[in-house]
C-alpha positions as CSV (number, residue, x, y, z in Angstrom):
1,M,107.2,66.2,99.4
2,S,108.0,63.6,96.7
3,D,111.1,64.2,94.5
4,E,108.7,64.5,91.5
5,L,106.7,67.2,93.2
6,R,109.8,69.0,94.4
7,E,111.2,69.1,90.8
8,L,107.9,70.4,89.5
9,Y,107.8,73.0,92.3
10,Q,111.3,74.2,91.3
11,E,110.4,74.3,87.6
12,V,107.2,76.3,88.2
13,I,108.8,78.7,90.5
14,L,111.6,79.4,88.1
15,D,109.3,79.7,85.1
16,H,106.9,82.1,86.8
17,G,109.7,83.9,88.6
18,K,111.6,84.6,85.4
19,H,108.6,85.1,83.2
20,P,105.8,86.5,85.4
21,R,102.3,86.6,83.9
22,N,100.2,89.7,84.2
23,F,103.1,91.8,85.4
24,R,101.6,95.2,84.6
25,H,99.5,98.1,85.9
26,P,96.2,98.0,84.1
27,E,94.6,101.4,83.7
28,A,91.1,100.0,84.2
29,A,91.8,98.6,87.6
30,N,89.3,99.7,90.2
31,R,90.8,98.0,93.2
32,E,94.4,98.0,94.3
33,A,96.5,97.4,97.3
34,H,100.2,97.5,98.1
35,G,101.9,94.6,99.9
36,N,105.1,94.5,101.9
37,N,107.1,91.6,103.4
38,P,109.7,93.4,105.6
39,T,111.4,90.1,106.4
40,C,112.9,89.7,103.0
41,G,112.1,93.0,101.3
42,D,109.4,91.8,98.8
43,K,107.1,94.7,97.8
44,L,104.3,94.5,95.3
45,A,101.0,96.0,94.2
46,V,98.0,94.0,93.1
47,Y,95.5,95.5,90.7
48,L,92.0,94.1,90.2
49,T,89.2,95.1,87.8
50,V,86.0,94.0,89.4
51,D,82.7,94.3,87.7
52,P,79.5,95.5,89.4
53,K,78.5,91.8,90.0
54,G,81.7,91.2,91.9
55,V,83.4,89.2,89.2
56,I,87.1,89.8,88.7
57,Q,87.6,90.7,85.1
58,D,91.4,91.3,85.3
59,A,94.2,90.8,87.8
60,A,97.7,92.0,87.6
61,F,100.7,93.0,89.7
62,V,103.9,95.0,89.7
63,G,106.8,95.0,92.2
64,R,109.9,93.3,93.1
65,G,110.6,90.3,95.2
66,C,112.1,86.9,95.3
67,A,111.3,84.1,92.8
68,I,108.7,82.6,95.2
69,S,106.9,85.8,95.8
70,T,106.9,86.7,92.0
71,A,105.8,83.1,91.0
72,S,103.0,83.1,93.5
73,A,101.7,86.5,92.3
74,S,101.9,85.4,88.7
75,M,100.0,82.2,89.4
76,M,97.4,84.0,91.5
77,T,96.7,86.6,88.8
78,E,96.2,83.8,86.2
79,M,93.6,82.1,88.4
80,L,91.6,85.1,89.5
81,R,90.1,86.1,86.1
82,G,86.5,85.2,86.0
83,K,86.2,84.4,89.7
84,T,83.9,86.1,92.0
85,E,85.2,87.8,95.1
86,A,83.8,84.9,97.2
87,E,85.7,82.4,95.0
88,A,88.9,84.5,95.3
89,K,88.5,84.5,99.1
90,A,88.1,80.7,99.1
91,L,91.2,80.3,97.0
92,F,93.1,82.5,99.4
93,E,91.9,80.4,102.4
94,N,92.8,77.2,100.6
95,F,96.2,78.5,99.7
96,Q,96.9,79.9,103.1
97,H,96.0,76.6,104.7
98,M,98.1,74.7,102.2
99,C,101.2,76.7,103.0
100,T,100.8,76.6,106.7
101,S,99.4,73.2,107.6
102,D,100.0,69.5,106.8
103,A,96.4,68.7,107.7
104,P,93.8,68.4,104.9
105,G,92.3,71.8,104.0
106,P,88.8,73.1,103.6
107,G,89.0,72.6,99.8
108,K,86.0,73.7,97.8
109,A,85.0,71.2,95.1
110,A,84.3,74.0,92.6
111,L,87.9,75.3,93.0
112,A,89.6,71.9,93.0
113,D,91.5,72.5,89.8
114,E,92.9,75.8,91.0
115,T,93.7,74.4,94.4
116,E,95.5,71.5,92.8
117,R,97.6,73.9,90.7
118,L,98.6,75.8,93.8
119,E,99.7,72.6,95.5
120,M,103.2,72.9,94.0
121,L,103.7,76.2,96.0
122,S,102.8,74.5,99.2
123,G,106.3,73.2,99.5
124,V,107.2,76.5,101.2
125,R,105.7,75.1,104.4
126,Q,109.0,73.2,104.8
127,F,110.7,76.6,104.9
128,P,108.7,78.8,107.4
129,M,110.5,82.0,106.4
130,R,109.3,81.5,102.8
131,V,105.6,81.2,103.7
132,K,105.4,85.0,103.9
133,C,107.0,85.2,100.4
134,A,104.4,82.8,98.9
135,T,101.4,84.4,100.6
136,L,102.2,88.1,100.2
137,A,100.4,88.5,96.9
138,W,97.4,86.7,98.3
139,H,97.2,88.9,101.4
140,T,97.5,91.9,99.1
141,M,94.8,90.7,96.8
142,M,92.5,90.2,99.8
143,S,93.2,93.8,100.9
144,A,92.4,95.0,97.4
145,I,89.0,93.2,97.5
146,K,88.2,94.6,101.0
147,G,89.1,98.1,99.8
148,D,92.2,98.4,102.1
149,Q,95.2,100.1,100.6
150,A,98.0,98.1,102.2
151,A,98.9,94.6,103.3
152,S,101.8,93.3,105.3
153,T,103.1,89.9,106.2
154,E,103.8,91.2,109.7
């Protein structure tokens, strides 16, 4: 990771970690799941409002966790609004791959902007214990979409 990207990574993590976006429990949510990372104690709930056509109208989260976990959840909820469930799944797959592999990912051209924004969180792959922190919200979001009530990084 270049020094420039590392610095940006730190700035973004700190900003979203201290000032998380969409940190709330929306009353209109019709999908939710609770996530747990027993390794470091991160716990959160992801709330989605999905319309009948499968478009995510709102995304939010509550919980407690480290700065990486909070920042990842914050960035994720910003990106999900207006996305279909299929697009959310593609973002999850791109992000998961980005955090766990140095090889080029399956990137979807339609989601290139969002995937590029997530690139700064991919620095966690240098710290394997932190991958679970970064991906917890994403696993939880996927559980909410599938109708599962819980997700775990274990």
